[in-house]
Every structure is written in C-alpha cells, then in structure tokens.
N, C-alpha and C positions, 0 to 999 in steps of 0.2 A: 781162168783163174788169175787172181791178182797177186802181185809180188807180196803184199801184206799177208795175204792168205797163206801162200807158200812158206813165208818166214814163220808165221805162227804155227803151222803144221810141223815143220822141220824143228822149231824150238821145242815143242811138246815132245817130239819123237827122239830128240837128241839125248834125253836123259840127264841134261846138265842144267843146273839152276841158273836163273838169270844173272844173279851176282857172280857166280863162278864163270859163266860165259863171258860176262863183261871183263873180267880179269884176264882171262884167256885171250880174248879179242885184243886188249890192250897190249898184252905181253907178246903176241905173235905178229900183230900188224906191221910194226917196224922191221922185223926180220923178213917178213914176206915181201914188203916193198924193196927192201935192199937186195934180196935174192932176185927179185923180178928185174930191178934196174941193172944188176950185174949180168944177167942172162941177156938182156936186150943189148947191152954194151958189147958183150962177147960176140953176139950174133952180127951186130953193125960192124965191129972192129974199129970203132972210133967213138968220140963223145957224140952226144945228140946234136942234130941240126936244128931241131925245133924245140920249142919249150914243152915242158912236161905238161901232159894233158893233151897234146895235139894227137891227131890220128884217130882211129876208131875207138869208140868207148867199149869198156868191158861189159858184157851182159850181166855177169855177176860181180858185185863188189866183194871185198874180202869178207865182210860179215857173212854174206850168203855162202862163199866158198868154205868158210869154216864150218858153218851149219850143215851144209850138204855133206861134208867129210865126216863129221861126227855122226850124222845119221847112217851114212853108209857103213862106217865101222862098228856102230852099235848093232844095226839090224841087217846089214848085209843086203840092202835093197839093191837091185840092179841100178846101173847108171841111167838106163832108159826110163825107169820108173821115176826116178828123182827129176829127170829132165823134163817129164811131163808135169810135174808139180811147178817147175819154174818156167815152163814154156820156152825151153831152150833146146838146142840139139844135144844128143847124148855126148858127143865129143867135148862140149863145153863142161859137162859134169866130170868127165874123165879127166880133163885138164886141170880142173879145180882140185880134184882128189889127188892127182899126181904132184900138185904144187904144195898142198898143205900137209899131207902125211909125213914128208920128212921133218917138217917144223915140229909136229907133234912128237915124233919119234926122238928128236934131238932134245926136247923139253924133258923127256923122261915120264915116269909114272909115279904118283905120289903114293906112299903107303897110307891107308885110311887112319890108323890109330897113331901114327907118328908124323906130325906136320913137317919136320925138318928133313926128312928122308926122301930121296927121289931115286928111283931105280932106272938107270939109263942104259944098261947093257944087260945081256943075258947072264954074264958073270955076276953082275950086282944081284940080280934076282936070285941066282942059285946061293950066293953067299948069305943074303938076307934070310932065305929059307932055312938054310942049314943052322945059322945062328939063333933063329927064332923057333926052330922045331916046326916050320910050317910045311904041311904036305902039299906038293905041287901036282896038279893034274893037267893032263894034255887033252884038249878037245879034238877028238878024232872024227868030227862030223864030216861026212863026205860032201863035197861041194861040187856039183856038175859043172864043167867048163865046156862050153861049145867051141870046137876049133875046127877049121876047114881041113879037109883031107890033104895029104901031102901032094904038093904040086897043083893045087886047085885054088882059084882065087875066092876070097870072101867067105 
C-alpha cells in the first residue's frame, strides 16, 4: 500500500470533512511541534546540539498522526490494523495516538448548533446539558482488552 492510499482511506474513515480537517491540522500542528520540542529538550536536559531536522526521520508526519488518531477514536480500530494501512510498526501508531489525543482533548468539543461554545471538561458538559435540557447517555459497550497474566511477560 502507498502512503497516498493510506491517507485516502483514513481521510474517508475519519468522518471529518476536508475543510474541517485542514482547520484542525492548522490549529494543532504548532501545538504538537511545541510539545514535541519541549519533550525532546526535557529528555536531553539541554538545548539541541544539531539543527532541527537532523537525526532519523519520522515515519508519520503530523497530518498522518492526526488522521490515524481520528480514525482510531471514531471507529476504535486496533493500532495493529492502522499500522498495516501505513506499513509501520504498531508502536508507531500507538505513539502517534498518545501524542495527539491530549491536543484534541485540550481543544474541547464543539456544540453542533452553537458555533461559539466549546465543552472542555466534564463539568462543562453537565452544565450545558442541564441548561439546555439535553439528555446524556453513557455508552456501556464492553471492550475486550488483552492483558498478560500477573507475573508473566508479554
């Protein structure tokens, strides 16, 4: 599979229009880059020795990381399945989702009929639901998680 094919498939599966995805990408890319640089600096304990861009190249650019995260959140596809689409290791997808999810959560969720309102916390959601008379429902779908037995590897 090619990268273009993987992007087209994920773009279709994400459920986000191209225009909205472009806005989301523009809004989150700088925050992601700043968080990445901060984490690298903290890990190094000093400023960079080499120019930006030196070292190994990332297998997934931010556009792909955002797409993969949106598809994972929408469909609940396993990281291994998304890794097959992009022909990367499962850990690459796991890292991408782990990096992007906090950015999406901090951004908050838009209310469909009210463009100016963003719900950023659970308290915001409950207050909005109470004020608007919205009935909230919890999705109690059971999701099976494979875990190793205690004291056993892998």
